[in-house]
N, C-alpha and C positions, 0 to 999 in steps of 0.2 A: 779130573774134578777134585777140588780140595774139600775135604769133609771137616767141618768144625765140631769141636766137642760141645757138649751142652753148656759148660762153663763159659766157653768163648762166645756162644750165641747170646747168653744172658748178659755178658759184659758188653757186647755190641749194642744190644737193645737198650741197656741202661745209659750207654754213652750217647745214643741218638735221642733219648728222651728229652734232655734239656733243649735240644734244637727244635723238637716238635712242639713243645709247650707254647712258645710265643705264637706260632702259627695257629695252634688250636684255640688259644685265647682270642686272637684276632678274629677268627671265624665265629666264635661264640658271641663276641661283641657285635659283629656285623649282623648276626641272626637276631640278637636282642633288639638292635636298633631298627631293623626292618619290621620286626613284630610290633614294636611300639608305634612306629609311624603308620602302620596299616590299621591298627586297632584304636589309635588315639584320636582325640578331637582337637581341632584348631581353636585354642583359647586365647590367642594373643590379640585381644581386642581391647585397646585402651579407651578409657572414658573420654580422652581428649579427641578421639575421632568423632564421637557423637557431638561434642561441643563445637567442633569445627563445622560439621554438617549443619548443625542448628543455626550457628551464626550466619553461615552462607545463605541458608534458606530464608531467614528473616530479612536479610538485606535484599535478596532477590525478590521476595514478595512485596517489599516496600517499593522497589524500583519498578517492577512489572505492573503494579497497580496504577502507576502514573502513565502507562503507555496504552494508547488506543489501537495502534496498528498491530495486527496479529503477528506479522513477521518479526517486528521489533520485540513484541512480547515474548515470542518463542526464543528469540536470540538471547534475551535476558536470562531465561531459565536454562537454556542449553549452556550458556557460559557459566552459570552457577553450578550446574551439574558437573561440568568438566573440572572446575576448580575444586569442588567437593570431593570428586573422585581422586584427584591428585593429592589433596591433603590427607584423605583417608588412607591411601596406599602408603604415603610417607610415614604417618603415625603408626600404622599397623606394622609396617616393616621394622621400624625402630623398636617397637615393643617386642616383636618376634625375635629380633637379634639379641635383645636383652635377656630373653628367655632361652637362648641357645637354639633357636630354630629360624625359619625364614618363611616369608609369604610364598616363595617359590618352591618350598619343600613339599613333600607329598601331602601332608595335612593341609597346607595352605592352598595348594592347587585344587584339592578336592573342595575346599571351602569356596574358592573362586568359581569353580565349575557349577556349584550349586546356585550361584548368583547369575551366571552367564546367560542361561536360556531366557530368563525374565528380562534381562537388559537388552538382549538382541530383539526380543519381541517388542519391547518398548520403543526401540529405535525404528523398527519397521512400521509400527502403528503411528509413530510420530510423523513420519513422512507421508503415510497414507491419509491420515486425518487432516493434516495441514493442507495437503494437496486438494482434499475434498471440501475445504472450507469449514472444517470442524475443529479448528485449533483450540477453541476454548473448552472442548471436551477432554483435552489431554490431561488436566490435573487428576481427574478420576482414574484414567488409564494408568498414569504414572504411579499413583499411590497404590492402586490395586496390584500392579505387576511388581512393584518394589516389595510389597507385603508377601507376595508369592515367593520371590527370590530370597527374602530374609528367612522365611519359614523353611524353605528347602535347605538353605545354608545352615540353619539352626540345628538340623539333624546331624550335622558334622561339626558343630561348634557348641557354644554356650546355650544352655536350655532357656536362658533369658530371651533369646531370639525367637523361640517358639511361642512366646507371649507377644513379643513386639510385632512379628509378622502378621498375625491375624488382626491386630489392632490397625495396622496400616491398611489392610484389606477392607476393613469396615469403613475407614475414612474414604477410601477409594469408591466404595459403593455409594456413600453419602454424596460425594462430589459428582458422581455420574447421575444420580437422581436429581440433583439440583442444577446440573449443567445447563447453560454456560454461566450461570450466576455464581459469584463467590469463589471462583477457582483459586484465586490467590490466597484467600483466607483458609481454604482447605489445605493448600500446600504449606502455608505457614503453620497450621495446626499439626500437620504430619511431619514434614521434614524439619520444621523448626521446633514446635512444642514437644512432640512425641520423642524425637531424637534427644532433646534436651533432658527430658525426664529419665530416659533409659541411660543416658550418659552419666547422670548423677547417681543412679542406682548402681551402675557398673563401677564407678569410681569408689563407691562405698563398699561394695563386696570384694573389691580387688585389694583393699588395704590389709 
């Protein structure tokens, strides 16, 4: 067994230190990044998303108001919802990448999971109510559940959503109380008007 002197041990430790520093720095950076992702909020919400949702909703409300058949009416709004969702994902992802993150990152996934339960519930109730002949009650259900989802997602994102969500819920309650009359107007007021207002506010505070 070779015994090293104290001077040799110190020299070996000093020689290995430069090699250990890069690894230690990389570990520290990974730890900091994980901590920021876990504790941070998803704030990559551009005002353009709200503007796209608003324009889509106004167009859908105008088209749906001219349709008498419930199935065709539902098709108009489902088509608008799909288009709005695609535009929303596109704009949010573009903004997120510009901020050095992604919608599929940890914060983005948590934000989406906040919305998902309300969206799933809305899809199930859409099928059930349409099958039961209560299609014109859907505007209130959609507005109410969207408000719930936005409020939940707001806990992991901008505080502005914590105001927006309850307002959507109030519109949903109003639509349910007046159902089946004026459903398109309630939808235009919520997904069109309310989204427009908050899009403008978001663009102003993001400057």
